[in-house]
C-alpha positions in Angstrom: 91.3 14.6 -174.0 90.8 12.7 -177.3 89.6 9.1 -177.0 91.8 6.4 -178.5 90.2 3.0 -178.5 91.5 -0.2 -180.1 89.2 -2.6 -182.0 89.3 -6.4 -182.3 87.2 -7.3 -185.4 86.3 -11.0 -185.7 84.2 -12.8 -188.3 85.1 -9.6 -190.2 84.0 -10.5 -193.7 85.1 -7.7 -196.0 85.1 -5.2 -193.1 81.7 -3.5 -193.0 81.6 -3.1 -189.2 85.2 -2.2 -189.0 84.9 0.4 -191.8 82.1 2.1 -189.9 84.1 2.3 -186.7 87.5 3.2 -188.2 86.0 6.0 -190.4 84.2 7.6 -187.4 85.4 11.1 -186.7 84.9 13.0 -183.4 83.9 16.7 -183.2 87.5 17.7 -183.9 87.9 15.6 -186.9 90.1 12.9 -185.2 89.7 9.2 -185.6 89.1 7.8 -182.1 88.9 4.1 -183.1 91.8 2.1 -184.5 91.5 -1.5 -185.7 94.4 -3.4 -184.2 93.4 -6.9 -185.6 90.7 -8.2 -187.9 90.1 -11.9 -188.4 88.5 -13.6 -191.4 88.8 -17.1 -192.8 87.5 -16.7 -196.4 90.4 -16.0 -198.8 88.9 -13.3 -200.9 87.2 -11.4 -198.1 90.6 -11.5 -196.3 92.3 -10.0 -199.4 89.7 -7.2 -199.4 90.2 -6.7 -195.7 94.0 -6.5 -196.0 93.8 -4.1 -198.9 91.5 -1.9 -196.9 93.9 -2.0 -193.9 96.5 -0.7 -196.3 94.4 2.2 -197.4 93.3 3.0 -193.9 96.9 3.7 -192.9 96.9 6.7 -195.3 93.4 7.8 -194.4 94.1 8.0 -190.7 97.3 10.0 -191.5 95.2 12.2 -193.8 97.6 11.4 -196.7 96.9 10.8 -200.3 96.8 7.2 -201.4 99.9 6.1 -203.3 100.0 5.3 -207.0 100.6 1.6 -206.3 97.1 1.4 -204.9 95.4 3.1 -207.9 97.4 0.9 -210.3 96.2 -2.2 -208.5 92.4 -1.4 -208.3 92.4 -0.2 -211.9 94.0 -3.4 -213.1 97.1 -1.7 -214.4 99.6 -3.4 -212.1 99.0 -6.3 -209.7 102.1 -5.7 -207.6 100.3 -4.4 -204.5 98.2 -7.6 -204.3 101.3 -9.7 -204.5 103.0 -7.8 -201.7 99.9 -8.1 -199.5 99.3 -11.7 -200.3 98.7 -14.2 -197.5 101.4 -16.8 -197.4 101.8 -20.4 -196.5 105.4 -21.1 -195.6 105.7 -24.9 -195.1 103.4 -27.7 -194.1 100.7 -26.4 -191.7 102.7 -23.2 -191.1 101.5 -19.8 -192.2 102.6 -16.2 -191.7 100.3 -16.1 -188.7 102.8 -18.4 -186.9 105.8 -16.3 -187.7 105.9 -13.0 -185.9 109.3 -11.8 -187.1 108.9 -9.2 -189.7 112.2 -10.2 -191.4 110.4 -13.5 -192.2 107.0 -12.4 -193.2 108.1 -9.2 -195.1 107.3 -9.4 -198.8 111.0 -8.6 -199.3 111.6 -12.2 -198.1 108.8 -14.1 -199.7 108.6 -12.4 -203.1 111.9 -10.5 -203.6 111.5 -10.1 -207.3 108.2 -8.3 -207.0 109.4 -6.4 -204.0 112.4 -4.9 -205.9 110.2 -4.2 -208.9 107.7 -2.3 -206.8 110.4 -0.5 -204.9 111.9 0.8 -208.2 108.6 1.6 -209.9 107.0 3.3 -206.9 110.1 4.8 -205.3 108.2 8.0 -204.4 106.8 7.5 -200.9 108.1 3.9 -200.9 109.1 4.1 -197.2 105.6 5.1 -196.2 104.1 2.5 -198.6 106.2 -0.3 -196.9 105.0 0.8 -193.5 101.4 0.6 -194.7 102.0 -2.9 -196.1 103.5 -4.0 -192.8 100.6 -2.5 -190.8 98.1 -4.3 -193.1 99.8 -7.7 -192.8 99.8 -7.5 -189.0 96.3 -6.2 -188.8 94.3 -8.4 -191.2 94.7 -12.1 -190.4 93.3 -15.1 -192.3 92.4 -17.4 -189.5 89.4 -19.5 -188.4 87.8 -19.1 -185.0 87.5 -22.4 -183.3 90.1 -24.1 -185.4 92.8 -21.5 -184.9 91.6 -20.4 -181.4 95.0 -20.5 -179.7 96.7 -18.7 -182.6 94.0 -16.1 -182.8 94.1 -15.3 -179.0 97.9 -15.1 -179.2 97.7 -12.7 -182.2 95.1 -10.5 -180.4 97.4 -10.5 -177.3 100.3 -9.3 -179.4 98.4 -6.6 -181.2 96.5 -4.9 -178.4 97.8 -2.8 -175.5 96.7 -2.5 -171.9 96.7 1.2 -171.8 93.8 1.7 -174.2 90.1 0.8 -174.0 89.1 -2.2 -176.2 86.1 -2.8 -178.4 85.2 -6.2 -179.8 83.0 -6.2 -183.0 81.8 -8.9 -185.3 78.9 -11.2 -186.3 79.3 -15.0 -186.0 78.2 -16.7 -189.2 74.4 -16.8 -189.5 73.6 -19.7 -191.8 72.4 -21.9 -188.8 70.0 -19.1 -187.6 68.7 -17.8 -190.9 65.2 -18.5 -191.9 66.3 -19.5 -195.4 68.9 -21.9 -194.0 66.3 -23.5 -191.7 63.8 -23.9 -194.5 66.4 -25.8 -196.5 66.9 -28.2 -193.6 63.3 -29.4 -193.6 63.5 -33.0 -194.6 67.1 -32.8 -195.8 70.3 -31.0 -195.0 73.0 -30.4 -197.5 76.1 -30.3 -195.4 75.3 -31.6 -192.0 72.9 -34.6 -191.7 72.1 -37.4 -189.4 70.2 -40.2 -191.3 68.8 -43.6 -190.7 67.2 -46.0 -193.1 63.8 -45.3 -191.6 63.6 -41.5 -191.3 64.5 -38.4 -193.3 67.7 -36.5 -192.7 67.6 -34.1 -189.7 69.8 -31.2 -188.6 72.5 -32.2 -186.1 72.6 -29.0 -184.0 75.4 -30.2 -181.8 77.8 -31.1 -184.6 76.9 -28.1 -186.8 79.7 -25.8 -185.6 77.9 -22.7 -187.0 75.3 -23.0 -184.2 77.8 -22.5 -181.5 80.3 -20.2 -183.1 79.0 -17.3 -181.0 80.7 -19.1 -178.1 84.1 -18.5 -179.8 83.2 -14.8 -179.7 82.3 -15.0 -176.0 85.7 -16.8 -175.3 87.4 -13.7 -176.7 85.2 -11.5 -174.4 86.2 -13.6 -171.4 89.9 -13.6 -172.3 90.3 -9.9 -173.2 87.5 -8.3 -171.2 86.7 -5.5 -173.7 84.9 -2.4 -172.4 82.4 -2.7 -175.3 81.3 -5.3 -177.7 79.0 -5.1 -180.8 77.5 -8.3 -182.0 75.5 -8.6 -185.2 73.3 -11.4 -186.6 70.3 -12.1 -188.8 66.8 -11.6 -187.5 66.2 -15.3 -187.9 68.2 -15.9 -184.7 65.1 -14.7 -182.8 63.0 -17.6 -184.0 65.7 -20.2 -184.2 65.4 -23.0 -181.5 67.7 -25.8 -180.3 67.0 -28.7 -178.1 67.8 -28.0 -174.4 69.1 -30.3 -171.7 65.6 -31.6 -170.9 64.7 -32.2 -174.6 62.7 -29.0 -174.7 62.9 -26.4 -177.5 64.9 -23.4 -176.3 65.2 -20.1 -178.2 68.8 -19.6 -179.3 68.8 -15.8 -178.7 67.9 -16.2 -175.0 70.8 -18.5 -174.5 73.1 -16.1 -176.3 71.9 -13.2 -174.2 72.5 -15.1 -171.0 76.0 -16.2 -172.2 76.9 -12.7 -173.2 75.8 -11.3 -169.9 78.0 -13.7 -168.0 80.8 -15.2 -170.2 81.5 -17.7 -167.5 78.4 -19.5 -168.6 80.3 -20.7 -171.6 83.5 -21.5 -169.9 82.1 -23.2 -166.8 84.1 -20.8 -164.6 81.6 -19.5 -162.1 84.2 -17.6 -160.1 84.7 -14.8 -162.6 82.7 -11.6 -161.9 82.9 -10.4 -165.5 79.4 -9.2 -166.6 77.9 -7.1 -169.4 74.7 -5.2 -169.8 73.2 -5.6 -173.2 71.6 -2.6 -174.8 69.2 -2.3 -177.7 70.1 0.3 -180.4 66.5 0.4 -181.6 64.8 1.5 -178.3 65.5 1.8 -174.6 65.4 -1.9 -173.9 68.3 -3.6 -172.2 69.2 -6.8 -170.4 71.2 -6.5 -167.2 71.3 -10.2 -166.1 68.0 -10.8 -164.3 66.6 -14.2 -165.3 63.0 -13.0 -164.8 63.7 -10.0 -167.1 65.0 -12.4 -169.8 61.7 -14.3 -169.7 59.9 -11.0 -170.4 62.4 -9.6 -172.9 61.2 -9.1 -176.4 64.0 -10.1 -178.9 62.4 -7.9 -181.6 63.4 -4.8 -179.5 67.0 -5.5 -180.5 66.4 -5.4 -184.3 67.6 -2.5 -186.4 66.0 -1.9 -189.8 68.7 0.0 -191.8 66.2 2.0 -193.8 65.2 3.8 -190.6 68.7 5.3 -190.2 69.4 6.7 -193.6 70.6 3.6 -195.3 69.1 3.1 -198.8 68.1 -0.5 -198.0 65.4 -2.4 -195.9 67.8 -4.6 -194.0 66.8 -6.1 -190.6 69.5 -7.3 -188.3 69.8 -8.1 -184.6 72.6 -5.8 -183.2 73.6 -6.1 -179.6 75.6 -3.5 -177.7 77.4 -5.0 -174.7 78.8 -2.7 -172.1 81.0 -4.0 -169.3 79.2 -3.7 -166.0 81.6 -1.3 -164.4 81.3 1.0 -167.4 77.5 0.8 -167.6 77.1 1.5 -163.8 79.1 4.7 -164.3 76.7 5.9 -167.0 73.8 8.2 -166.3 70.5 6.6 -165.4 69.1 8.5 -168.4 71.5 6.8 -170.8 69.9 4.9 -173.7 71.9 3.5 -176.6 69.2 3.9 -179.3 70.1 5.4 -182.6 68.1 8.4 -183.9 65.4 7.2 -186.3 64.4 9.2 -189.3 60.9 9.7 -190.8 59.7 7.9 -193.9 60.1 11.1 -195.8 63.8 11.3 -194.8 64.6 7.8 -196.1 67.2 7.5 -198.8 66.3 5.5 -201.9 67.8 3.4 -204.7 67.9 6.5 -206.9 70.0 8.3 -204.3 72.4 5.4 -204.1 73.1 4.5 -207.7 71.7 7.4 -209.8 75.0 9.1 -210.5 76.8 5.8 -211.5 77.6 5.2 -215.2 75.2 3.4 -217.6 76.4 0.0 -218.7 75.0 -2.8 -220.7 74.8 -6.5 -219.9 76.4 -9.2 -222.0 74.4 -12.0 -223.7 75.9 -15.2 -222.4 73.4 -17.8 -223.6 70.5 -18.1 -226.0 67.3 -19.9 -225.1 65.8 -21.8 -228.1 62.1 -22.2 -228.9 60.1 -24.4 -226.5 58.8 -27.7 -227.9 56.1 -28.0 -225.3 57.7 -30.9 -223.5 61.2 -30.6 -222.2 62.9 -27.5 -220.9 64.1 -25.2 -223.7 67.6 -26.0 -225.0 70.3 -23.3 -224.6 73.5 -22.5 -226.4 76.4 -20.2 -225.7 76.7 -16.9 -227.6 80.2 -16.2 -228.7 81.6 -12.8 -227.7 82.5 -12.1 -231.4 78.8 -12.7 -232.3 77.3 -10.7 -229.4 76.6 -7.4 -231.3 75.0 -9.2 -234.2 72.9 -11.3 -231.8 71.9 -8.1 -229.9 70.7 -6.5 -233.2 68.9 -9.5 -234.6 67.8 -12.3 -232.2 67.4 -10.3 -229.1 65.8 -7.5 -231.1 63.2 -10.0 -232.4 62.4 -11.3 -228.9 61.9 -7.8 -227.5 59.8 -6.8 -230.4 57.6 -9.9 -229.8 57.0 -8.8 -226.2 56.2 -5.3 -227.2 53.7 -6.5 -229.8 52.0 -8.8 -227.3 51.7 -6.1 -224.7 50.2 -3.7 -227.2 47.2 -6.1 -227.5 46.6 -6.3 -223.8 43.3 -5.0 -222.4 44.8 -4.6 -218.9 45.3 -0.9 -218.1 48.5 -1.5 -216.1 49.9 -3.6 -218.9 49.2 -0.8 -221.3 51.3 1.5 -219.1 54.1 -1.1 -219.1 53.8 -1.2 -222.9 54.4 2.6 -223.1 57.6 2.4 -221.0 58.8 -0.9 -222.6 58.2 0.3 -226.1 60.1 3.5 -225.4 63.0 1.6 -223.8 62.9 -0.9 -226.7 63.3 1.8 -229.3 66.4 3.0 -227.5 67.9 -0.4 -226.6 70.2 -0.7 -229.6 72.2 2.3 -228.3 73.4 0.0 -225.5 75.6 -1.8 -228.1 78.0 1.1 -227.9 78.2 0.8 -224.1 80.8 -1.3 -222.3 80.1 -4.0 -219.8 82.9 -2.7 -217.5 83.7 0.8 -216.3 87.5 0.5 -217.0 88.8 3.9 -216.2 88.2 4.4 -212.5 88.8 8.1 -212.7 86.7 8.9 -215.8 84.2 11.6 -215.3 82.7 11.9 -218.8 80.0 9.3 -218.8 76.3 9.0 -219.1 74.8 8.5 -215.7 71.8 6.4 -214.7 70.0 9.6 -213.6 70.2 11.0 -217.1 69.2 7.7 -218.7 66.2 7.0 -216.6 65.1 10.7 -216.6 63.6 10.3 -220.1 60.8 8.2 -218.6 59.6 11.2 -216.6 57.5 12.2 -219.7 55.1 9.5 -218.5 53.0 11.0 -215.7 52.6 7.5 -214.2 56.3 7.0 -213.9 58.1 6.9 -210.5 60.8 9.2 -212.0 58.2 12.0 -211.9 57.8 11.6 -208.1 61.6 11.3 -207.7 62.2 14.5 -209.6 59.4 16.5 -208.1 61.7 17.9 -205.4 64.0 16.2 -202.9 62.4 16.5 -199.6 65.3 14.8 -198.0 68.2 16.9 -199.4 70.1 16.7 -196.1 69.9 12.9 -195.9 71.0 12.5 -199.6 73.9 15.0 -199.1 75.0 13.0 -196.1 74.9 9.8 -198.1 76.9 11.4 -201.0 79.5 12.8 -198.6 79.9 9.3 -197.1 80.5 7.7 -200.5 83.1 10.3 -201.4 84.1 12.4 -198.3 87.1 14.1 -200.0 85.1 15.2 -203.1 88.0 14.4 -205.3 87.7 12.9 -208.8 84.9 10.3 -208.4 86.3 6.7 -208.2 84.2 4.0 -209.6 85.4 0.5 -208.7 83.9 -3.0 -209.3 81.4 -1.7 -211.8 81.1 -4.5 -214.2 77.9 -6.2 -215.6 77.3 -9.9 -215.9 76.4 -12.0 -218.9 72.7 -12.9 -219.0 70.6 -15.3 -220.9 68.7 -13.6 -223.7 65.2 -14.6 -222.3 66.3 -13.2 -218.9 67.3 -9.9 -220.5 63.8 -9.6 -221.9 62.3 -10.4 -218.5 64.6 -7.7 -217.0 63.5 -5.0 -219.3 59.9 -6.0 -218.8 60.1 -6.2 -215.0 61.9 -2.9 -214.7 59.3 -1.2 -217.0 56.5 -2.7 -214.8 58.1 -1.6 -211.6 58.8 1.9 -212.9 55.0 2.6 -212.7 53.5 4.2 -209.7 50.9 1.5 -208.7 47.3 2.6 -208.2 45.1 1.0 -205.7 45.2 -2.8 -205.8 48.0 -2.8 -208.3 51.2 -4.7 -207.7 54.8 -3.4 -207.7 56.2 -6.6 -209.3 54.8 -8.6 -212.1 53.5 -12.1 -211.5 53.6 -15.2 -213.6 50.3 -14.2 -215.2 51.7 -10.9 -216.5 54.9 -12.6 -217.7 52.7 -15.1 -219.7 50.8 -12.3 -221.4 54.1 -10.7 -222.5 55.3 -14.2 -223.7 58.1 -14.0 -221.2 57.1 -16.7 -218.7 59.7 -19.5 -218.0 59.0 -22.3 -220.4 59.3 -25.9 -219.4 59.8 -25.3 -215.7 57.9 -27.8 -213.6 57.5 -25.7 -210.4 56.0 -22.6 -212.0 54.7 -21.4 -208.7 58.3 -20.7 -207.6 58.6 -18.2 -210.5 55.8 -16.0 -209.4 58.1 -13.5 -207.6 61.4 -14.7 -209.0 62.1 -11.6 -211.1 62.2 -8.5 -208.9 63.3 -5.0 -209.8 64.8 -2.7 -207.2 62.3 0.2 -206.9 63.7 3.6 -208.0 62.0 5.8 -205.3 62.2 3.4 -202.4 64.9 1.8 -200.2 66.2 -1.4 -201.8 65.3 -4.8 -200.5 68.0 -6.6 -198.5 71.2 -7.2 -200.4 72.1 -10.9 -199.6 74.9 -13.2 -200.7 72.3 -14.8 -203.1 73.1 -12.0 -205.4 76.2 -13.9 -206.3 74.1 -16.7 -207.9 71.9 -14.6 -210.2 70.6 -11.1 -210.5 66.9 -12.0 -210.7 66.1 -10.3 -207.4 68.3 -7.3 -208.1 67.1 -6.0 -211.5 68.3 -2.5 -212.3 65.4 0.0 -212.2 66.4 1.7 -215.5 64.6 -0.3 -218.3 67.2 1.1 -220.7 70.0 -0.9 -219.2 68.3 -4.3 -219.2 70.5 -5.9 -216.5 71.0 -6.7 -212.8 73.1 -4.8 -210.3 76.9 -4.6 -210.5 79.0 -5.2 -207.5 79.5 -1.4 -207.1 75.7 -0.8 -207.2 75.2 -3.4 -204.6 78.0 -1.9 -202.5 76.4 1.6 -202.8 73.2 0.1 -201.5 75.2 -1.4 -198.6 76.9 2.1 -198.2 80.5 1.1 -198.8 82.6 4.2 -199.8 83.4 4.5 -203.5 87.1 3.8 -202.9 86.4 0.5 -201.2 87.7 -2.2 -203.5 86.4 -5.8 -203.4 89.0 -8.3 -204.3 88.6 -11.7 -205.9 86.4 -13.0 -208.8 83.0 -11.2 -209.3 81.1 -14.0 -207.6 83.3 -13.7 -204.5 82.8 -9.9 -204.6 79.0 -10.2 -204.6 79.2 -12.6 -201.6 81.4 -10.2 -199.7 79.0 -7.3 -200.3 75.9 -9.4 -199.5 77.2 -10.7 -196.2 78.5 -7.3 -194.8 77.1 -4.9 -192.3 76.4 -1.5 -193.9 79.4 0.6 -193.0 77.3 3.8 -192.6 75.1 2.0 -190.1 78.2 0.8 -188.2 79.4 4.4 -188.3 76.3 5.6 -186.5 76.8 2.8 -183.9 80.3 4.0 -183.4 78.9 7.4 -182.5 77.0 5.7 -179.6 80.1 3.9 -178.4 82.1 7.1 -178.6 79.5 8.8 -176.3 79.8 6.0 -173.8 83.5 6.6 -173.5 83.1 10.3 -173.3 80.6 9.9 -170.5 82.9 7.6 -168.7 86.0 9.8 -168.8 
């Protein structure tokens, strides 16, 4: 009998966890998991979530997506976005408070656009309207904690009692992340307690992010899901808070205890609701014994995505909770761990982005000569002057770097010179390239594979290794099928480059040339400040020069990428494209490929918001593998 389980997705972000579960197929090609409700507070992530809910309606029915969707994601017509838009009705009242479809239907709140869409997209309009309704009810813009009563009411309305329930989601991690904690040393930006005599300190009790996991547990307590999947940063394992007796207590141990017995949070000791917490990395689990918790190693619950076919080294704590009556019915031999792959089977940056189109960056600002005292002055480069600037000023700066490197006595720098000089000679061809891949269905384009392949003539290039034979053909094919399962015309969405400062463009081409070299013993993968100085590309006038030592980092062509984080929204210095010919940082689509979002997954909002969504997400392909474990639990419990 096919399994049909319903999913509650909270702290959903753009939907990485939910995508993995909803896209999971059983042995007969059926979709056993259905998202009934997803909750996200951030407006642009919610728009992405709602649009994906719209497309999922057609995917699960195995139907072709309608033209209104393609017109929206290609920028031809914004009508679908208008029809799916989250609405405020009157003061302090939103569509989440109005359950009558006659009131929340786009026919009521934007009748002009509704009639226009109905006329323009009359083919399959009935089905399209059902998909819009499904998406509006499924993807809610609400805040856990603040909207607790409304959220619990919405969940109650969306789920049924005759189907097993799965709760998924990861409470916001800023309070647990090592980066966030380092920023709180001596000062806190958003949450401080200060006196005249002491530096600002973190107020853990009033920082709501610390305890947001309790909102997650309240949902567990109220709806008693058979399974839950909770995700968080590895930093939660080292984070500590002050306990009742002023002692420092590990946050993760408190979370494990609370998840095991949700009544710990609510103070209701009468409930018998309990969960066993399984690791997906090995055979460790926590069944509620206090002594076991003391001996438990939190690192046993960390998954590194690269070990499971994801082209990214991303470590996250992922907990699989199984309700006690379900876990007791499982075989004693049951373990939840995912199947690891060998290092030779890992997928790499080249596998993820190699077949995407070549693009060029824009030149947003010019950095003027350094006077030896203050930071160099900058000025904007007008769009109309960009090509001339590229041919003249930028060309001069690149030529200066090439000339300097040619004089180096360092053997590694001489290799860099070979690659950089070759890339430099070809860089003017980028002028004819766009910054945006406008036609999402275009197939006639120059790919990154074909662009970077020219560097294989250098025997010390990583491209030689990458092209010497794919030992992991099965893993790469699996990844490609995941990006585009229907093998239709390739869709390329959100593929647009940023504008960079001219000096950064020069650092990017240098850094990518440097990192394209296979390092010999004691040689680095990334250039340091010393190497940048020799090329004349070190940051001028910056007081804390030590912070620039590893600031410019290229993603290595024949390795899994480093962790994609939301910081990619601020600048691309840590996410430099490995092809020196392109002189730029990653696009949203390239970051999304690294995160294993399917190619038809569109990220809504401004580009900065798109980057944040991608950086904060759970890799959908990893979530899909976790969904396989959950499916087996239900199969074993039938």
